[in-house]
PALONU-235091 format. One record per atom (N, C-alpha, C): residue in three letters; x, y, z. Coordinates in steps of 0.05 Angstrom, whole numbers, plus 5000, padded with zeros to 4 digits. Example, Ala and Ser with C-alpha at 12.3 -4.5 7.8 and 13.67 -1.06 7.14 Angstrom:
2
Ala526448865156
Ala524649105156
Ala526449345156
Ser525749555142
Ser527349795143
Ser525850015157
// end
This chain:
324
Unk503443206173
Unk504843456174
Unk506843476151
Unk508243256146
Unk510243246125
Unk508843286098
Unk506443156095
Unk504943176070
Unk504143466065
Unk503343616086
Unk502543896083
Unk504844066073
Unk507344006084
Unk509644156076
Unk510244106046
Unk509943846038
Unk510443786010
Unk508443925992
Unk506043936000
Unk503944075984
Unk504544375983
Unk505444486005
Unk506044776006
Unk508444835987
Unk510444665988
Unk512844705970
Unk512044685941
Unk510244495935
Unk509344455907
Unk507744705898
Unk506144805917
Unk504545045910
Unk506345285904
Unk508345325921
Unk510245545917
Unk511745515891
Unk512445265884
Unk513845215858
Unk512045295835
Unk509545225836
Unk507645285814
Unk507245585812
Unk507145725835
Unk506546015834
Unk508946175827
Unk511346105836
Unk513646275833
Unk515546185811
Unk516045935809
Unk518045835790
Unk517045815762
Unk514745685759
Unk513645645732
Unk513245905717
Unk511946115729
Unk511646365714
Unk514346485706
Unk516346465723
Unk518946575716
Unk520146425692
Unk519846165691
Unk520846015668
Unk519346095643
Unk516746125646
Unk515146205622
Unk515946475612
Unk516546665630
Unk517446935622
Unk520146915607
Unk521946745617
Unk524546715603
Unk524146605575
Unk522346405572
Unk521846295546
Unk520646505527
Unk518746665538
Unk517546865521
Unk519447085512
Unk521347155531
Unk523347355524
Unk525147255502
Unk525947005503
Unk527646885482
Unk526146865456
Unk523546805457
Unk521946775433
Unk521647045419
Unk521547265435
Unk521047525424
Unk523647685420
Unk525947555422
Unk528447705421
Unk528947835394
Unk527847705372
Unk528247815345
Unk525847965336
Unk523447885343
Unk520948015334
Unk519748195356
Unk518348395347
Unk517048575366
Unk514048515365
Unk512948425387
Unk510048375389
Unk508748635400
Unk507048755384
Unk506149025391
Unk503149025397
Unk502349145419
Unk499449175424
Unk498349395407
Unk495749375401
Unk494449585386
Unk494149525356
Unk495449325346
Unk495149245318
Unk494648945317
Unk493548855295
Unk492848575292
Unk495248405289
Unk494848135290
Unk497047945288
Unk498347975260
Unk496747995239
Unk497848025212
Unk499448285210
Unk498448495222
Unk499848755221
Unk502548735236
Unk502448595258
Unk504948555274
Unk506948405257
Unk506048195243
Unk507848045226
Unk509048215204
Unk507348385191
Unk508348565170
Unk510348765181
Unk509848865205
Unk511649055218
Unk514348925222
Unk514348675232
Unk516848535237
Unk518248465211
Unk516748395190
Unk518048315165
Unk519448555152
Unk518248795154
Unk519549035143
Unk522149095158
Unk522049075185
Unk524449115200
Unk526548895196
Unk525648655191
Unk527548435184
Unk529048505158
Unk527548605139
Unk528748685114
Unk530848905118
Unk530349085136
Unk532249295141
Unk534749185156
Unk534249005176
Unk536448885190
Unk538248725172
Unk537048585153
Unk538648425134
Unk540448605117
Unk539748855114
Unk541349045099
Unk542949235118
Unk543349135143
Unk544949275163
Unk543949555169
Unk541249575170
Unk539949825177
Unk538449795203
Unk538050005219
Unk536649985244
Unk533649935239
Unk532349815259
Unk529449775258
Unk528150055261
Unk525650065251
Unk524150315253
Unk521950265274
Unk521750445294
Unk519650405315
Unk516850435303
Unk514950305316
Unk512150315308
Unk510950595316
Unk509450705297
Unk508150965302
Unk505150935304
Unk503951005327
Unk500950985329
Unk499551175309
Unk500751415304
Unk499551595285
Unk499451485257
Unk501751375248
Unk501851265221
Unk500151015218
Unk499850865240
Unk498050635239
Unk495250725235
Unk494450935248
Unk491751045245
Unk491351145217
Unk493251285205
Unk493051385178
Unk492651145159
Unk494150925163
Unk493850695146
Unk491050575148
Unk489950555172
Unk487250455176
Unk485150635163
Unk485550895166
Unk483551085155
Unk483651065124
Unk486051045112
Unk486151025083
Unk484950775073
Unk485350545086
Unk484050305078
Unk481050325079
Unk480050445100
Unk477150495103
Unk476050665080
Unk477650865072
Unk476851045050
Unk476850895023
Unk478950735019
Unk479050574994
Unk476850374991
Unk476050255014
Unk473950045014
Unk471250175011
Unk470750385025
Unk468050505026
Unk467450695002
Unk469350874997
Unk468851084977
Unk470151034950
Unk472150864950
Unk473350764925
Unk474350984906
Unk476051174915
Unk477051374896
Unk478651244873
Unk479650994877
Unk481250864856
Unk479450764833
Unk476850764836
Unk475050684815
Unk474250914797
Unk475351144802
Unk474651384786
Unk477051484769
Unk478751294761
Unk481051364745
Unk483451454761
Unk483251424787
Unk485451504805
Unk487051264814
Unk489451304823
Unk491051084833
Unk490251024862
Unk491350804873
Unk490750724900
Unk491850924921
Unk493651104912
Unk494751304931
Unk493051554931
Unk490551534923
Unk488651764923
Unk486851754947
Unk485651984952
Unk483752004975
Unk481152134965
Unk478952024975
Unk476352134967
Unk475852404981
Unk473652534974
Unk472852774988
Unk470852725010
Unk470852485021
Unk468852395040
Unk469952385069
Unk472052535075
Unk473152525102
Unk474352795109
Unk475452815133
Unk476653055143
Unk479553075134
Unk479953095108
Unk482553115097
Unk482353245069
Unk484553315057
Unk484553425030
Unk484253205010
Unk482153214993
Unk481753014973
Unk483853044951
Unk484652824938
Unk486452844916
Unk486252594898
Unk486352644872
Unk486252424852
Unk489052404840
Unk490452184846
Unk493152144837
Unk493151954813
Unk493852054789
Unk493551894765
Unk496251824752
Unk498351974757
Unk500851924743
Unk502951804761
Unk503551934783
Unk505751844800
Unk505051584815
Unk507051414818
Unk506651154832
Unk505851204861
Unk507251384874
Unk506751424903
Unk505251684909
Unk505351874891
Unk503752114895
Unk504752284918
Unk507052404916
Unk508252554938
Unk506452784947
Unk505252924928
Unk503553154935
Unk501053054950
Unk500152824943
Unk497652714953
Unk498052604982
Unk500352504988
Unk500652355013
Unk502152505035
Unk504052675029
Unk505852785049
Unk504452905073
Unk502253035068
Unk500853185090
Unk498753025104
Unk498152785094
Unk495852635106
Unk496252565136
Unk498652485145
Unk499052435174
Unk498452685190
Unk499252925180
Unk498753165195
Unk495753235195
Unk494453195172
Unk491553255170
Unk489853075188
Unk490652825190
Unk488952625203
Unk489652595233
Unk492152615240
Unk492952555268
Unk494452785282
Unk495452975266
Unk497153185278
Unk500053105279
Unk500752885266
Unk503552795264
Unk505353025254
Unk507653065266
Unk509353295261
Unk510853295235
Unk511453055224
Unk513153045200
Unk511552975175
Unk513052905154
Unk511952815129
Unk511652505129
Unk509652405114
Unk509252125112
Unk509252025083
Unk510251785079
Unk510351665052
Unk509251385053
Unk507751315033
Unk506051075034
Unk506650875012
Unk506550625019
Unk506550395000
Unk503950245003
Unk502850154981
Unk500350004982
Unk500549754966
Unk499549534978
Unk499249274965
Unk496249224962
Unk495349134939
Unk492549064935
Unk492348804919
Unk490648624928
Unk490048374913
Unk487148304915
Unk486248134897
Unk483448064897
Unk482647894922
Unk484547734932
Unk484047584956
Unk484947744980
Unk484647625004
Unk485447765028
Unk488447805028
Unk489348045034
Unk492148115035
Unk493547965058
Unk495947875053
Unk497547735073
Unk500147895077
Unk501247885101
Unk503848025106
Unk506047925087
Unk506147665082
Unk508347555066
Unk508147655037
Unk505747655026
Unk505447744998
Unk506148044995
Unk505248205014
Unk505748495012
Unk508748545016
Unk510048425036
Unk512848465041
Unk514548365017
Unk513848135005
Unk515348034983
Unk515148214959
Unk512748314953
Unk512448494930
Unk514148754934
Unk513948874958
Unk515449114963
Unk518449064962
Unk519248814968
Unk522148744967
Unk523048714938
Unk521348614921
Unk522048564893
Unk522148814876
Unk520248994882
Unk520049244866
Unk522149444875
Unk523849534857
Unk526049724864
Unk524949974877
Unk522850084866
Unk521850344876
Unk521050324906
Unk519750094914
Unk518950064941
Unk521149974959
Unk522849794950
Unk525049704967
Unk527049934971
Unk527550094951
Unk529250324955
Unk528150524976
Unk525550554976
Unk524250724995
Unk524550615024
Unk524050365027
Unk524250235054
Unk527150245064
Unk529050205047
Unk531850185054
Unk533350445051
Unk532050665043
Unk533350925040
Unk535550925020
Unk535050794997
Unk537150774976
Unk536450944952
Unk538350964933
Unk537851104908
Unk536851394914
Unk534651464903
Unk533651734906
Unk532451784933
Unk532251574950
Unk531251604977
Unk533651634997
Unk536051644986
Unk538351675004
Unk538151945019
Unk538651935044
Unk538452175060
Unk535852195076
Unk533852025069
Unk531352025085
Unk531851855110
Unk531351965133
Unk531751815158
Unk529051735169
Unk528251495164
Unk525651395174
Unk525851345204
Unk524151485219
Unk524051455248
Unk521351355258
Unk519451305240
Unk516851215248
Unk515651035226
Unk514250825234
Unk513150635215
Unk510250565224
Unk508450575204
Unk505750495210
Unk504750285190
Unk503050105199
Unk502049885182
Unk499049855185
Unk497749745164
Unk494949685165
Unk494349465145
Unk492649275152
Unk491849065134
Unk488849015138
Unk487349005116
Unk484548935118
Unk483648855090
Unk482048645088
Unk481048535063
Unk483348505044
Unk483248625020
Unk485448585001
Unk487648785002
Unk487548965023
Unk489549185024
Unk491549145047
Unk494049205040
Unk496149235060
Unk497549495055
Unk497849665076
Unk498949925073
Unk501249965093
Unk503350085083
Unk505750155099
Unk506250455097
Unk506550575120
Unk507250865121
Unk510050895134
Unk511651065122
Unk514351135133
Unk514351435139
Unk515351505163
Unk515351785170
Unk518051885179
Unk518552145177
Unk521152255184
Unk521152405211
Unk518952365227
Unk518852485253
Unk518252275274
Unk519652295297
Unk519352085318
Unk516452085329
Unk515351855331
Unk512651815342
Unk512351525351
Unk513451465375
Unk513751185383
Unk512151115408
Unk510251275416
Unk508651205439
Unk507150945434
Unk506750785456
Unk505250535453
Unk502450605445
Unk501450505422
Unk498750585413
Unk496650445429
Unk494350585431
Unk492050455443
Unk490850265422
Unk488950105430
Unk487649925412
Unk486250075389
Unk487050015365
Unk485850155342
Unk483250025334
Unk481150175329
Unk478650055321
Unk478849915294
Unk477349705291
Unk477449555265
Unk476049715243
Unk473949855250
Unk472550015230
Unk472750315238
Unk474250465223
Unk474550745229
Unk472550895213
Unk470751055226
Unk468651185211
Unk469751405192
Unk468451435170
Unk469151635150
Unk466851835149
Unk467352085154
Unk465252285155
Unk464852395127
Unk462352395117
Unk461752495091
Unk461552795091
Unk463052925073
Unk462853215070
Unk460853285048
Unk459553515052
Unk457653595032
Unk458953715007
Unk461153835011
Unk462553954988
Unk465553924991
Unk466853824971
Unk469753784972
Unk470853784944
Unk473053914940
Unk474353924914
Unk476953764915
Unk477453614894
Unk479953454893
Unk482353634889
Unk484453574903
Unk486853734900
Unk488253654874
Unk489653834861
Unk491053774836
Unk493353574840
Unk494053424820
Unk496153234821
Unk498853364818
Unk500753284835
Unk503453404833
Unk504853314808
Unk506453494796
Unk507953424772
Unk510453274779
Unk511653334802
Unk514253224809
Unk513852934819
Unk515752754812
Unk515552484822
Unk516052464851
Unk515252244863
Unk515352204892
Unk518252204902
Unk520052124885
Unk522852094895
Unk524252364899
Unk523052584891
Unk524252844896
Unk523452944923
Unk525453064937
Unk524853174963
Unk523153424961
Unk523753604942
Unk522253844938
Unk519953794919
Unk517653914926
Unk515253874910
Unk514854104891
Unk514454044866
Unk514054254846
Unk511154354849
Unk510554594837
Unk507954704838
Unk506054514823
Unk503654464835
Unk501754274822
Unk500754374796
Unk500154194778
Unk499154254752
Unk496154274754
Unk494854484743
Unk491954504745
Unk490654274729
Unk488254174739
Unk486953954725
Unk486154034697
Unk486453844678
Unk485753894651
Unk482753904648
Unk481754074630
Unk478954094625
Unk478053854609
Unk475753754616
Unk474653524602
Unk473653604574
Unk474153444554
Unk473153494527
Unk470553354523
Unk468853484508
Unk466253354502
Unk466053264473
Unk467953334457
Unk467853254429
Unk468252944427
Unk467452834404
Unk467752544400
Unk470752474398
Unk472452664390
Unk475252614387
Unk476852674412
Unk475552704435
Unk476852764460
Unk479052564467
Unk481252654479
Unk483452484487
Unk482552284508
Unk483152024504
Unk482351824523
Unk484751774541
Unk484251764567
Unk486351714587
Unk485751464602
Unk487451404622
Unk487051164638
Unk484351154652
Unk483251394657
Unk480651414670
Unk478551254654
Unk478851244627
Unk476951104611
Unk477250794613
Unk479550704624
Unk479850424627
Unk477850304646
Unk476950464665
Unk475150364686
Unk472350314674
Unk471650464653
Unk468950434642
Unk468950304614
Unk471350234604
Unk471550114578
Unk470149844576
Unk468849794554
Unk467449534551
Unk468349394525
Unk467549154522
Unk468249004499
Unk470248784505
Unk470448584488
Unk472148364494
Unk473948284470
Unk474148454450
Unk475648374426
Unk478548484425
Unk478948724434
Unk481548854432
Unk482648914460
Unk484948794466
Unk486048814492
Unk488748974491
Unk489149144511
Unk491649284514
Unk493449104531
Unk495649004520
Unk497348814533
Unk499948954543
Unk500548914569
Unk502949034581
Unk505148834584
Unk504648574580
Unk506648374583
Unk505648094577
Unk507447914569
Unk506647644564
Unk508647454577
Unk507647234590
Unk509347064605
Unk508646774600
Unk510646594604
Unk510346314598
Unk508846164621
Unk509046274645
Unk507746134668
Unk505846324682
Unk503846204695
Unk501846364710
Unk503146494734
Unk505046364746
Unk506346484770
Unk507846734763
Unk509346734740
Unk510746974731
Unk508847204724
Unk506647134712
Unk504647334704
Unk503347454729
Unk502747284749
Unk501547384774
Unk503447574788
Unk506047514789
Unk507947694802
Unk508047964789
Unk508047964762
Unk508148214747
Unk505448364750
Unk503248224751
Unk500648344754
Unk500548504781
Unk501548384802
Unk501548514828
Unk503148774827
Unk505448764812
Unk507049004810
Unk505549224795
Unk504149154773
Unk502749344757
Unk500449464773
Unk498949294788
Unk496749394805
Unk497749584826
Unk500149524838
Unk501249694859
Unk502049964848
Unk502449994822
Unk503150244810
Unk500750414804
Unk498350324810
Unk495950484806
Unk494250394783
Unk494350144775
Unk492750034753
Unk491149794763
Unk489249844781
Unk487749624793
Unk485949464774
Unk485449574749
Unk483749434730
Unk485149224714
Unk487849204717
Unk489349004702
Unk488548724709
Unk488748544690
Unk488048264695
Unk489648084677
Unk489647824683
Unk491047624667
Unk489247504646
Unk490147514621
Unk488747394598
Unk490147134590
Unk488946914596
Unk490346654592
Unk490046564563
Unk492246484551
Unk492246374524
Unk493046084524
Unk493445974500
Unk494045684498
Unk496945634507
Unk498745824502
Unk501545774509
Unk502745984527
Unk501346194534
Unk502446404551
Unk500246544566
Unk501146724584
Unk499346874601
Unk499947174597
Unk498047314586
Unk498347594580
Unk497047764602
Unk498347994608
Unk497148184627
Unk495848404611
Unk493148424614
Unk491548624599
Unk490848854618
Unk491149094609
Unk490349334625
Unk487349394621
Unk486249324598
Unk483449374592
Unk482649244566
Unk480049224561
Unk479149124536
Unk477149314523
Unk477049314496
Unk475349504482
Unk473849364459
Unk471649484450
Unk470149364429
Unk471149444401
Unk472849644399
Unk474049724374
Unk477049764376
Unk478449724354
Unk481349754354
Unk482150054358
Unk480550234347
Unk481150524349
Unk481350604378
Unk479350514394
Unk479350594423
Unk481850474437
Unk482450234430
Unk484750104443
Unk487350244435
Unk487650334410
Unk490050464401
Unk490350734415
Unk488150874419
Unk488251144432
Unk489351114461
Unk488350924476
Unk489250884503
Unk492050764503
Unk492750594484
Unk495450484482
Unk497450714480
Unk496850904462
Unk498651134458
Unk498951304483
Unk496751314499
Unk496751474524
Unk498551344545
Unk498751074544
Unk500250934565
Unk502950834556
Unk503850894532
Unk506250774522
Unk508750874536
Unk508651114548
Unk510951214564
Unk511251054589
Unk509050974602
Unk509150814626
Unk509850524620
Unk508750424598
Unk509250144590
Unk510450144561
Unk513050164558
Unk514250194531
Unk513549974512
Unk513149724522
Unk512649504504
Unk509749444500
Unk507949634507
Unk505149584506
Unk504149534477
Unk502149364473
Unk501149304446
Unk498249224448
Unk496949224425
Unk494049154424
Unk493848874413
Unk492248714427
Unk491948424419
Unk488948384412
Unk488548264389
Unk485748194381
Unk485347904386
Unk483347844401
Unk482747564407
Unk480447464390
// end
């Protein structure tokens, strides 16, 4: 009889006490981080790292937005499948292969005209959305994306509401990570419902006819958007102006457009990630005997390289042509 009572007490201890202790441990473990259903483990880490960055700067955390998470996933699917960035557009561009307004963003880093309406078009989100993109040749990691955005003034100012982003009150945050892409969306309208499980592969519907929207002239840091500039007509003459679009199809290995030179591979890689995040995914590291140069493209003649160098010198003041 006594043995039965001891067994019963042990059973009650296992059923009632142990789970309570486990819950207390879990609550303490999650006191600083938010573990969110509906996004992957890497996306949860990125979400927490962004809010850690804000807390370190004495700013409140931003709640997770299911709508902005969906927009991030849809954009990654578009970049992977339809690759608008391979047509002379930046990573903040959208193809004409989905239920949204297509746009080719070539000048602005963030492309305010291109991105603001995407959350409304895709999910019905009530406010404006603003996007940051990390891209690397290997699989994107939360740490690499968060560190890059922290180092670059344009992105850190956006996350922390500083400089020209002063006055923006971020009330919603969305994240997405897949393959080499990590995307962060910030919104100015509350949308904090617990998201349902987001599908890993979001289908993209092909449209039969779609026209790309013109690129906005105003930089992303302005609150008001200027009237878009009509697309320039393509020239067919041999002397036509060469733009960054030509970098994607340029060939040759003799003349390189160099945006920077560094003593170590680590320093060159850090700068390369910054340049790619600004909408120049074709950039690569050209290793030399004593330094590491960042090349935007290579050409078979010096004349071609000089034309493109002159086109990009406002963006990269120290740009030069290197003959190997």
